[in-house]
TIVO-2410 file (N, C-alpha, C; in nm, 3 decimals):
# residues 160
REC num residu      c1      c2      c3 atome chaine
REC   1      M   8.681  -0.816  -2.316     N      A
REC   1      M   8.642  -0.771  -2.449    CA      A
REC   1      M   8.661  -0.614  -2.445     C      A
REC   2      T   8.731  -0.579  -2.554     N      A
REC   2      T   8.761  -0.423  -2.561    CA      A
REC   2      T   8.700  -0.375  -2.688     C      A
REC   3      T   8.651  -0.245  -2.669     N      A
REC   3      T   8.595  -0.173  -2.796    CA      A
REC   3      T   8.679  -0.035  -2.798     C      A
REC   4      A   8.754  -0.028  -2.891     N      A
REC   4      A   8.836   0.101  -2.889    CA      A
REC   4      A   8.923   0.102  -2.773     C      A
REC   5      T   8.906   0.208  -2.680     N      A
REC   5      T   8.974   0.223  -2.557    CA      A
REC   5      T   8.873   0.184  -2.419     C      A
REC   6      L   8.770   0.130  -2.470     N      A
REC   6      L   8.670   0.091  -2.355    CA      A
REC   6      L   8.690  -0.061  -2.336     C      A
REC   7      L   8.674  -0.090  -2.215     N      A
REC   7      L   8.672  -0.260  -2.175    CA      A
REC   7      L   8.527  -0.280  -2.135     C      A
REC   8      V   8.459  -0.390  -2.208     N      A
REC   8      V   8.321  -0.440  -2.164    CA      A
REC   8      V   8.358  -0.541  -2.070     C      A
REC   9      R   8.284  -0.540  -1.964     N      A
REC   9      R   8.311  -0.646  -1.876    CA      A
REC   9      R   8.192  -0.722  -1.832     C      A
REC  10      A   8.186  -0.863  -1.845     N      A
REC  10      A   8.079  -0.943  -1.808    CA      A
REC  10      A   8.093  -0.971  -1.664     C      A
REC  11      V   7.997  -1.037  -1.591     N      A
REC  11      V   8.034  -1.068  -1.452    CA      A
REC  11      V   8.156  -1.152  -1.468     C      A
REC  12      P   8.258  -1.116  -1.377     N      A
REC  12      P   8.375  -1.206  -1.362    CA      A
REC  12      P   8.357  -1.345  -1.328     C      A
REC  13      P   8.448  -1.437  -1.370     N      A
REC  13      P   8.429  -1.571  -1.328    CA      A
REC  13      P   8.424  -1.580  -1.181     C      A
REC  14      Q   8.503  -1.525  -1.100     N      A
REC  14      Q   8.512  -1.558  -0.946    CA      A
REC  14      Q   8.397  -1.513  -0.911     C      A
REC  15      A   8.333  -1.404  -0.938     N      A
REC  15      A   8.203  -1.332  -0.897    CA      A
REC  15      A   8.090  -1.464  -0.952     C      A
REC  16      V   8.103  -1.520  -1.058     N      A
REC  16      V   8.000  -1.620  -1.102    CA      A
REC  16      V   7.999  -1.730  -1.002     C      A
REC  17      R   8.143  -1.781  -0.966     N      A
REC  17      R   8.136  -1.911  -0.889    CA      A
REC  17      R   8.081  -1.854  -0.741     C      A
REC  18      E   8.098  -1.745  -0.691     N      A
REC  18      E   8.055  -1.698  -0.562    CA      A
REC  18      E   7.896  -1.681  -0.571     C      A
REC  19      L   7.842  -1.635  -0.678     N      A
REC  19      L   7.712  -1.618  -0.691    CA      A
REC  19      L   7.633  -1.748  -0.709     C      A
REC  20      L   7.690  -1.843  -0.767     N      A
REC  20      L   7.629  -1.978  -0.776    CA      A
REC  20      L   7.622  -2.055  -0.656     C      A
REC  21      V   7.707  -2.003  -0.554     N      A
REC  21      V   7.695  -2.074  -0.413    CA      A
REC  21      V   7.594  -1.992  -0.325     C      A
REC  22      R   7.603  -1.862  -0.331     N      A
REC  22      R   7.525  -1.778  -0.258    CA      A
REC  22      R   7.524  -1.627  -0.323     C      A
REC  23      D   7.413  -1.592  -0.366     N      A
REC  23      D   7.398  -1.468  -0.445    CA      A
REC  23      D   7.416  -1.344  -0.356     C      A
REC  24      D   7.411  -1.214  -0.418     N      A
REC  24      D   7.453  -1.112  -0.342    CA      A
REC  24      D   7.321  -1.055  -0.258     C      A
REC  25      A   7.214  -1.128  -0.251     N      A
REC  25      A   7.106  -1.122  -0.167    CA      A
REC  25      A   7.111  -1.218  -0.048     C      A
REC  26      G   7.209  -1.311  -0.057     N      A
REC  26      G   7.215  -1.412   0.044    CA      A
REC  26      G   7.142  -1.549   0.010     C      A
REC  27      R   7.094  -1.564  -0.090     N      A
REC  27      R   7.019  -1.682  -0.146    CA      A
REC  27      R   7.097  -1.791  -0.218     C      A
REC  28      P   7.093  -1.922  -0.200     N      A
REC  28      P   7.155  -2.010  -0.297    CA      A
REC  28      P   7.095  -1.993  -0.431     C      A
REC  29      A   7.188  -2.024  -0.510     N      A
REC  29      A   7.145  -2.033  -0.649    CA      A
REC  29      A   7.049  -2.165  -0.674     C      A
REC  30      V   6.963  -2.165  -0.774     N      A
REC  30      V   6.877  -2.271  -0.798    CA      A
REC  30      V   6.884  -2.286  -0.954     C      A
REC  31      P   6.990  -2.368  -1.009     N      A
REC  31      P   7.003  -2.386  -1.148    CA      A
REC  31      P   6.891  -2.471  -1.205     C      A
REC  32      F   6.851  -2.443  -1.334     N      A
REC  32      F   6.750  -2.513  -1.405    CA      A
REC  32      F   6.779  -2.514  -1.543     C      A
REC  33      A   6.717  -2.619  -1.615     N      A
REC  33      A   6.737  -2.624  -1.769    CA      A
REC  33      A   6.654  -2.524  -1.827     C      A
REC  34      D   6.716  -2.448  -1.922     N      A
REC  34      D   6.642  -2.320  -2.005    CA      A
REC  34      D   6.587  -2.397  -2.131     C      A
REC  35      H   6.476  -2.455  -2.108     N      A
REC  35      H   6.407  -2.524  -2.236    CA      A
REC  35      H   6.377  -2.429  -2.370     C      A
REC  36      E   6.363  -2.322  -2.332     N      A
REC  36      E   6.330  -2.230  -2.449    CA      A
REC  36      E   6.455  -2.157  -2.507     C      A
REC  37      G   6.551  -2.120  -2.415     N      A
REC  37      G   6.670  -2.041  -2.457    CA      A
REC  37      G   6.633  -1.909  -2.473     C      A
REC  38      G   6.739  -1.825  -2.483     N      A
REC  38      G   6.690  -1.669  -2.519    CA      A
REC  38      G   6.728  -1.591  -2.398     C      A
REC  39      A   6.771  -1.659  -2.277     N      A
REC  39      A   6.803  -1.577  -2.159    CA      A
REC  39      A   6.927  -1.491  -2.192     C      A
REC  40      P   6.939  -1.356  -2.126     N      A
REC  40      P   7.070  -1.304  -2.169    CA      A
REC  40      P   7.164  -1.318  -2.051     C      A
REC  41      L   7.252  -1.410  -2.094     N      A
REC  41      L   7.370  -1.449  -2.000    CA      A
REC  41      L   7.466  -1.357  -1.959     C      A
REC  42      R   7.492  -1.302  -1.827     N      A
REC  42      R   7.584  -1.185  -1.806    CA      A
REC  42      R   7.729  -1.252  -1.800     C      A
REC  43      C   7.742  -1.393  -1.775     N      A
REC  43      C   7.877  -1.436  -1.766    CA      A
REC  43      C   7.955  -1.437  -1.908     C      A
REC  44      C   7.868  -1.458  -1.995     N      A
REC  44      C   7.950  -1.473  -2.151    CA      A
REC  44      C   7.881  -1.367  -2.236     C      A
REC  45      L   7.783  -1.293  -2.208     N      A
REC  45      L   7.734  -1.188  -2.281    CA      A
REC  45      L   7.673  -1.244  -2.417     C      A
REC  46      R   7.592  -1.344  -2.400     N      A
REC  46      R   7.519  -1.390  -2.499    CA      A
REC  46      R   7.398  -1.447  -2.459     C      A
REC  47      R   7.290  -1.485  -2.546     N      A
REC  47      R   7.167  -1.554  -2.501    CA      A
REC  47      R   7.197  -1.707  -2.492     C      A
REC  48      S   7.116  -1.759  -2.392     N      A
REC  48      S   7.125  -1.903  -2.358    CA      A
REC  48      S   7.055  -1.972  -2.486     C      A
REC  49      R   7.107  -2.093  -2.487     N      A
REC  49      R   7.060  -2.191  -2.602    CA      A
REC  49      R   6.968  -2.270  -2.531     C      A
REC  50      P   6.872  -2.333  -2.619     N      A
REC  50      P   6.776  -2.431  -2.557    CA      A
REC  50      P   6.851  -2.536  -2.480     C      A
REC  51      G   6.799  -2.571  -2.367     N      A
REC  51      G   6.870  -2.677  -2.290    CA      A
REC  51      G   6.977  -2.662  -2.202     C      A
REC  52      E   7.045  -2.540  -2.209     N      A
REC  52      E   7.163  -2.511  -2.117    CA      A
REC  52      E   7.103  -2.493  -1.982     C      A
REC  53      R   7.191  -2.530  -1.885     N      A
REC  53      R   7.165  -2.513  -1.744    CA      A
REC  53      R   7.218  -2.374  -1.701     C      A
REC  54      I   7.107  -2.292  -1.659     N      A
REC  54      I   7.133  -2.162  -1.600    CA      A
REC  54      I   7.082  -2.123  -1.482     C      A
REC  55      A   7.117  -2.025  -1.413     N      A
REC  55      A   7.050  -1.977  -1.279    CA      A
REC  55      A   7.030  -1.839  -1.282     C      A
REC  56      L   6.923  -1.796  -1.216     N      A
REC  56      L   6.879  -1.669  -1.209    CA      A
REC  56      L   6.924  -1.608  -1.046     C      A
REC  57      V   7.012  -1.531  -1.044     N      A
REC  57      V   7.063  -1.480  -0.907    CA      A
REC  57      V   7.070  -1.341  -0.899     C      A
REC  58      S   7.070  -1.280  -0.764     N      A
REC  58      S   7.083  -1.153  -0.741    CA      A
REC  58      S   7.215  -1.100  -0.749     C      A
REC  59      Y   7.253  -0.991  -0.825     N      A
REC  59      Y   7.389  -0.936  -0.836    CA      A
REC  59      Y   7.387  -0.805  -0.811     C      A
REC  60      A   7.488  -0.763  -0.737     N      A
REC  60      A   7.501  -0.613  -0.696    CA      A
REC  60      A   7.649  -0.565  -0.768     C      A
REC  61      P   7.629  -0.518  -0.883     N      A
REC  61      P   7.762  -0.495  -0.962    CA      A
REC  61      P   7.833  -0.367  -0.909     C      A
REC  62      L   7.760  -0.268  -0.860     N      A
REC  62      L   7.833  -0.146  -0.811    CA      A
REC  62      L   7.897  -0.170  -0.662     C      A
REC  63      R   7.830  -0.274  -0.596     N      A
REC  63      R   7.889  -0.305  -0.471    CA      A
REC  63      R   8.019  -0.369  -0.490     C      A
REC  64      R   8.023  -0.466  -0.585     N      A
REC  64      R   8.149  -0.532  -0.621    CA      A
REC  64      R   8.249  -0.450  -0.674     C      A
REC  65      W   8.228  -0.344  -0.749     N      A
REC  65      W   8.322  -0.259  -0.814    CA      A
REC  65      W   8.355  -0.173  -0.700     C      A
REC  66      A   8.274  -0.116  -0.604     N      A
REC  66      A   8.321  -0.037  -0.504    CA      A
REC  66      A   8.420  -0.101  -0.395     C      A
REC  67      A   8.396  -0.232  -0.381     N      A
REC  67      A   8.490  -0.307  -0.295    CA      A
REC  67      A   8.625  -0.323  -0.371     C      A
REC  68      E   8.615  -0.327  -0.492     N      A
REC  68      E   8.742  -0.355  -0.573    CA      A
REC  68      E   8.837  -0.222  -0.577     C      A
REC  69      T   8.744  -0.111  -0.561     N      A
REC  69      T   8.810   0.031  -0.573    CA      A
REC  69      T   8.820   0.118  -0.439     C      A
REC  70      G   8.755   0.039  -0.335     N      A
REC  70      G   8.765   0.106  -0.204    CA      A
REC  70      G   8.687   0.221  -0.186     C      A
REC  71      V   8.576   0.205  -0.253     N      A
REC  71      V   8.470   0.346  -0.230    CA      A
REC  71      V   8.348   0.291  -0.178     C      A
REC  72      D   8.260   0.379  -0.122     N      A
REC  72      D   8.136   0.353  -0.055    CA      A
REC  72      D   8.018   0.393  -0.150     C      A
REC  73      P   7.952   0.295  -0.217     N      A
REC  73      P   7.845   0.360  -0.321    CA      A
REC  73      P   7.718   0.416  -0.241     C      A
REC  74      G   7.733   0.398  -0.101     N      A
REC  74      G   7.616   0.463  -0.035    CA      A
REC  74      G   7.483   0.401  -0.084     C      A
REC  75      A   7.398   0.482  -0.106     N      A
REC  75      A   7.251   0.450  -0.148    CA      A
REC  75      A   7.226   0.391  -0.263     C      A
REC  76      Y   7.349   0.404  -0.372     N      A
REC  76      Y   7.348   0.366  -0.505    CA      A
REC  76      Y   7.388   0.209  -0.506     C      A
REC  77      D   7.409   0.156  -0.394     N      A
REC  77      D   7.427   0.010  -0.392    CA      A
REC  77      D   7.298  -0.058  -0.406     C      A
REC  78      E   7.275  -0.126  -0.516     N      A
REC  78      E   7.150  -0.186  -0.564    CA      A
REC  78      E   7.186  -0.337  -0.594     C      A
REC  79      Q   7.096  -0.428  -0.591     N      A
REC  79      Q   7.120  -0.551  -0.657    CA      A
REC  79      Q   6.993  -0.595  -0.738     C      A
REC  80      G   7.012  -0.673  -0.844     N      A
REC  80      G   6.895  -0.703  -0.928    CA      A
REC  80      G   6.939  -0.835  -0.994     C      A
REC  81      P   6.826  -0.905  -1.057     N      A
REC  81      P   6.849  -1.027  -1.121    CA      A
REC  81      P   6.934  -1.038  -1.245     C      A
REC  82      V   7.019  -1.141  -1.253     N      A
REC  82      V   7.105  -1.168  -1.364    CA      A
REC  82      V   7.101  -1.318  -1.392     C      A
REC  83      F   7.099  -1.351  -1.518     N      A
REC  83      F   7.123  -1.498  -1.566    CA      A
REC  83      F   7.263  -1.530  -1.593     C      A
REC  84      L   7.293  -1.655  -1.534     N      A
REC  84      L   7.437  -1.694  -1.532    CA      A
REC  84      L   7.438  -1.846  -1.587     C      A
REC  85      H   7.527  -1.879  -1.647     N      A
REC  85      H   7.555  -2.023  -1.681    CA      A
REC  85      H   7.549  -2.110  -1.520     C      A
REC  86      A   7.510  -2.201  -1.524     N      A
REC  86      A   7.505  -2.296  -1.391    CA      A
REC  86      A   7.631  -2.376  -1.371     C      A
REC  87      E   7.716  -2.389  -1.485     N      A
REC  87      E   7.834  -2.469  -1.484    CA      A
REC  87      E   7.936  -2.354  -1.529     C      A
REC  88      E   8.074  -2.407  -1.550     N      A
REC  88      E   8.179  -2.327  -1.589    CA      A
REC  88      E   8.159  -2.271  -1.721     C      A
REC  89      C   8.184  -2.131  -1.748     N      A
REC  89      C   8.156  -2.055  -1.862    CA      A
REC  89      C   8.293  -2.016  -1.906     C      A
REC  90      A   8.299  -2.009  -2.029     N      A
REC  90      A   8.432  -1.949  -2.097    CA      A
REC  90      A   8.441  -1.807  -2.105     C      A
REC  91      G   8.332  -1.752  -2.068     N      A
REC  91      G   8.327  -1.585  -2.081    CA      A
REC  91      G   8.301  -1.542  -2.220     C      A
REC  92      P   8.302  -1.420  -2.250     N      A
REC  92      P   8.260  -1.351  -2.363    CA      A
REC  92      P   8.364  -1.398  -2.478     C      A
REC  93      K   8.314  -1.416  -2.604     N      A
REC  93      K   8.405  -1.408  -2.727    CA      A
REC  93      K   8.365  -1.318  -2.826     C      A
REC  94      G   8.448  -1.265  -2.896     N      A
REC  94      G   8.432  -1.149  -2.992    CA      A
REC  94      G   8.435  -1.013  -2.944     C      A
REC  95      E   8.434  -0.930  -3.032     N      A
REC  95      E   8.454  -0.783  -3.006    CA      A
REC  95      E   8.316  -0.718  -3.033     C      A
REC  96      D   8.231  -0.749  -3.069     N      A
REC  96      D   8.099  -0.693  -3.089    CA      A
REC  96      D   8.038  -0.652  -2.964     C      A
REC  97      L   7.984  -0.529  -2.951     N      A
REC  97      L   7.900  -0.488  -2.831    CA      A
REC  97      L   7.780  -0.574  -2.810     C      A
REC  98      P   7.758  -0.638  -2.708     N      A
REC  98      P   7.653  -0.723  -2.693    CA      A
REC  98      P   7.540  -0.661  -2.638     C      A
REC  99      F   7.412  -0.723  -2.658     N      A
REC  99      F   7.279  -0.681  -2.619    CA      A
REC  99      F   7.250  -0.550  -2.654     C      A
REC 100      T   7.274  -0.501  -2.779     N      A
REC 100      T   7.237  -0.369  -2.835    CA      A
REC 100      T   7.114  -0.358  -2.915     C      A
REC 101      S   7.046  -0.469  -2.933     N      A
REC 101      S   6.932  -0.464  -3.046    CA      A
REC 101      S   6.799  -0.407  -2.967     C      A
REC 102      A   6.806  -0.405  -2.821     N      A
REC 102      A   6.675  -0.357  -2.771    CA      A
REC 102      A   6.704  -0.221  -2.695     C      A
REC 103      H   6.590  -0.170  -2.643     N      A
REC 103      H   6.613  -0.031  -2.571    CA      A
REC 103      H   6.699  -0.061  -2.449     C      A
REC 104      R   6.792   0.028  -2.440     N      A
REC 104      R   6.909   0.010  -2.327    CA      A
REC 104      R   6.916   0.162  -2.249     C      A
REC 105      V   6.969   0.160  -2.133     N      A
REC 105      V   7.025   0.289  -2.074    CA      A
REC 105      V   7.154   0.279  -2.045     C      A
REC 106      L   7.230   0.368  -2.066     N      A
REC 106      L   7.379   0.367  -2.028    CA      A
REC 106      L   7.374   0.451  -1.900     C      A
REC 107      R   7.408   0.408  -1.783     N      A
REC 107      R   7.401   0.479  -1.653    CA      A
REC 107      R   7.539   0.498  -1.609     C      A
REC 108      R   7.576   0.628  -1.609     N      A
REC 108      R   7.705   0.661  -1.557    CA      A
REC 108      R   7.727   0.678  -1.412     C      A
REC 109      Y   7.858   0.636  -1.381     N      A
REC 109      Y   7.882   0.655  -1.235    CA      A
REC 109      Y   8.035   0.731  -1.237     C      A
REC 110      S   8.051   0.792  -1.115     N      A
REC 110      S   8.171   0.862  -1.085    CA      A
REC 110      S   8.266   0.777  -1.004     C      A
REC 111      A   8.394   0.811  -0.999     N      A
REC 111      A   8.496   0.731  -0.919    CA      A
REC 111      A   8.460   0.707  -0.765     C      A
REC 112      D   8.353   0.798  -0.721     N      A
REC 112      D   8.333   0.774  -0.578    CA      A
REC 112      D   8.197   0.693  -0.568     C      A
REC 113      G   8.154   0.635  -0.689     N      A
REC 113      G   8.038   0.538  -0.696    CA      A
REC 113      G   7.898   0.619  -0.691     C      A
REC 114      R   7.890   0.748  -0.728     N      A
REC 114      R   7.768   0.804  -0.753    CA      A
REC 114      R   7.713   0.812  -0.890     C      A
REC 115      I   7.591   0.823  -0.893     N      A
REC 115      I   7.543   0.823  -1.039    CA      A
REC 115      I   7.552   0.964  -1.094     C      A
REC 116      L   7.609   0.965  -1.227     N      A
REC 116      L   7.636   1.094  -1.284    CA      A
REC 116      L   7.526   1.125  -1.389     C      A
REC 117      G   7.430   1.032  -1.398     N      A
REC 117      G   7.346   1.041  -1.499    CA      A
REC 117      G   7.317   0.926  -1.591     C      A
REC 118      G   7.237   0.916  -1.696     N      A
REC 118      G   7.219   0.826  -1.796    CA      A
REC 118      G   7.153   0.869  -1.925     C      A
REC 119      R   7.170   0.781  -2.006     N      A
REC 119      R   7.126   0.817  -2.142    CA      A
REC 119      R   7.054   0.689  -2.206     C      A
REC 120      P   6.910   0.706  -2.252     N      A
REC 120      P   6.843   0.600  -2.317    CA      A
REC 120      P   6.903   0.574  -2.453     C      A
REC 121      V   6.914   0.459  -2.500     N      A
REC 121      V   6.963   0.414  -2.630    CA      A
REC 121      V   6.853   0.337  -2.707     C      A
REC 122      R   6.790   0.399  -2.801     N      A
REC 122      R   6.684   0.322  -2.871    CA      A
REC 122      R   6.722   0.258  -2.989     C      A
REC 123      T   6.829   0.260  -3.046     N      A
REC 123      T   6.868   0.179  -3.168    CA      A
REC 123      T   7.013   0.124  -3.170     C      A
REC 124      P   7.044   0.026  -3.215     N      A
REC 124      P   7.169  -0.036  -3.225    CA      A
REC 124      P   7.281   0.079  -3.269     C      A
REC 125      E   7.226   0.154  -3.371     N      A
REC 125      E   7.320   0.253  -3.414    CA      A
REC 125      E   7.362   0.367  -3.321     C      A
REC 126      D   7.282   0.387  -3.231     N      A
REC 126      D   7.308   0.496  -3.124    CA      A
REC 126      D   7.408   0.440  -3.028     C      A
REC 127      F   7.417   0.298  -2.999     N      A
REC 127      F   7.488   0.249  -2.892    CA      A
REC 127      F   7.629   0.303  -2.876     C      A
REC 128      A   7.716   0.285  -2.976     N      A
REC 128      A   7.855   0.324  -2.986    CA      A
REC 128      A   7.869   0.474  -2.942     C      A
REC 129      P   7.804   0.540  -3.020     N      A
REC 129      P   7.825   0.702  -2.994    CA      A
REC 129      P   7.779   0.737  -2.845     C      A
REC 130      A   7.677   0.672  -2.797     N      A
REC 130      A   7.632   0.694  -2.666    CA      A
REC 130      A   7.765   0.669  -2.564     C      A
REC 131      Q   7.828   0.549  -2.589     N      A
REC 131      Q   7.922   0.513  -2.492    CA      A
REC 131      Q   8.051   0.621  -2.509     C      A
REC 132      R   8.070   0.660  -2.626     N      A
REC 132      R   8.166   0.755  -2.646    CA      A
REC 132      R   8.141   0.892  -2.577     C      A
REC 133      E   8.012   0.929  -2.584     N      A
REC 133      E   7.985   1.060  -2.515    CA      A
REC 133      E   7.984   1.034  -2.368     C      A
REC 134      A   7.949   0.907  -2.322     N      A
REC 134      A   7.962   0.898  -2.171    CA      A
REC 134      A   8.114   0.911  -2.122     C      A
REC 135      F   8.196   0.854  -2.192     N      A
REC 135      F   8.330   0.843  -2.149    CA      A
REC 135      F   8.403   0.996  -2.200     C      A
REC 136      A   8.335   1.074  -2.267     N      A
REC 136      A   8.403   1.195  -2.302    CA      A
REC 136      A   8.411   1.276  -2.179     C      A
REC 137      D   8.326   1.253  -2.083     N      A
REC 137      D   8.319   1.320  -1.942    CA      A
REC 137      D   8.429   1.256  -1.855     C      A
REC 138      P   8.538   1.335  -1.822     N      A
REC 138      P   8.651   1.270  -1.738    CA      A
REC 138      P   8.598   1.216  -1.606     C      A
REC 139      A   8.476   1.284  -1.565     N      A
REC 139      A   8.434   1.237  -1.431    CA      A
REC 139      A   8.375   1.093  -1.434     C      A
REC 140      V   8.347   1.032  -1.542     N      A
REC 140      V   8.273   0.911  -1.569    CA      A
REC 140      V   8.393   0.801  -1.540     C      A
REC 141      A   8.364   0.726  -1.444     N      A
REC 141      A   8.465   0.606  -1.416    CA      A
REC 141      A   8.420   0.475  -1.480     C      A
REC 142      L   8.280   0.462  -1.476     N      A
REC 142      L   8.232   0.337  -1.538    CA      A
REC 142      L   8.090   0.369  -1.588     C      A
REC 143      V   8.036   0.268  -1.661     N      A
REC 143      V   7.894   0.277  -1.713    CA      A
REC 143      V   7.831   0.148  -1.711     C      A
REC 144      H   7.708   0.133  -1.654     N      A
REC 144      H   7.644   0.029  -1.640    CA      A
REC 144      H   7.528   0.015  -1.766     C      A
REC 145      V   7.550  -0.093  -1.855     N      A
REC 145      V   7.453  -0.104  -1.954    CA      A
REC 145      V   7.333  -0.183  -1.893     C      A
REC 146      R   7.209  -0.143  -1.897     N      A
REC 146      R   7.083  -0.192  -1.831    CA      A
REC 146      R   6.975  -0.211  -1.946     C      A
REC 147      A   6.886  -0.288  -1.921     N      A
REC 147      A   6.774  -0.309  -2.002    CA      A
REC 147      A   6.669  -0.200  -1.951     C      A
REC 148      V   6.596  -0.134  -2.043     N      A
REC 148      V   6.514  -0.040  -2.011    CA      A
REC 148      V   6.387  -0.089  -1.950     C      A
REC 149      E   6.335  -0.203  -2.009     N      A
REC 149      E   6.213  -0.272  -1.975    CA      A
REC 149      E   6.208  -0.308  -1.826     C      A
REC 150      Y   6.319  -0.367  -1.764     N      A
REC 150      Y   6.319  -0.410  -1.650    CA      A
REC 150      Y   6.418  -0.341  -1.556     C      A
REC 151      G   6.520  -0.260  -1.620     N      A
REC 151      G   6.629  -0.200  -1.532    CA      A
REC 151      G   6.731  -0.276  -1.493     C      A
REC 152      C   6.729  -0.420  -1.550     N      A
REC 152      C   6.832  -0.517  -1.521    CA      A
REC 152      C   6.981  -0.467  -1.587     C      A
REC 153      F   7.064  -0.501  -1.491     N      A
REC 153      F   7.196  -0.496  -1.536    CA      A
REC 153      F   7.265  -0.583  -1.630     C      A
REC 154      L   7.309  -0.526  -1.749     N      A
REC 154      L   7.360  -0.620  -1.847    CA      A
REC 154      L   7.509  -0.662  -1.843     C      A
REC 155      Y   7.594  -0.534  -1.849     N      A
REC 155      Y   7.721  -0.560  -1.815    CA      A
REC 155      Y   7.791  -0.407  -1.799     C      A
REC 156      E   7.905  -0.407  -1.772     N      A
REC 156      E   7.986  -0.292  -1.723    CA      A
REC 156      E   8.083  -0.230  -1.839     C      A
REC 157      V   8.094  -0.132  -1.846     N      A
REC 157      V   8.199  -0.063  -1.945    CA      A
REC 157      V   8.302   0.027  -1.867     C      A
REC 158      R   8.420   0.005  -1.883     N      A
REC 158      R   8.524   0.072  -1.805    CA      A
REC 158      R   8.620   0.150  -1.906     C      A
REC 159      R   8.691   0.233  -1.877     N      A
REC 159      R   8.801   0.276  -1.960    CA      A
REC 159      R   8.897   0.168  -1.975     C      A
REC 160      G   8.967   0.153  -2.096     N      A
REC 160      G   9.057   0.043  -2.134    CA      A
REC 160      G   9.189   0.075  -2.080     C      A
***
């Protein structure tokens, strides 16, 4: 999914397949039926629907990015909980920025995997300008969009 010159990245399909076998904390996934719905799915960047089979797994987004780019994130390597579809997922659809309706933080990272800072975003109207501001700094290689309430990773944004 692209927004202007930025690329919004869900958890990639290959990573989803791996995480459903063994997550980034080394635990097997335990799929369940989401009877209520509403879980923020990181594989397709939408909320789950009642009855969908999902799994809550540990995901280390910076570790995976670092492995892709050949850098060592050092102490910034962290993992946290993410919801995924328990079966094959078609990925994101549409061009709208996902999960912008609640409090978020845009955490900026350099090309060597170090945190360059972050910015809280309190309203949906502030979201796109905050992303543009983050990438106005040429030192920013990627941004993690996270939920303020729990600090959970929602998705990654890179230059397109």
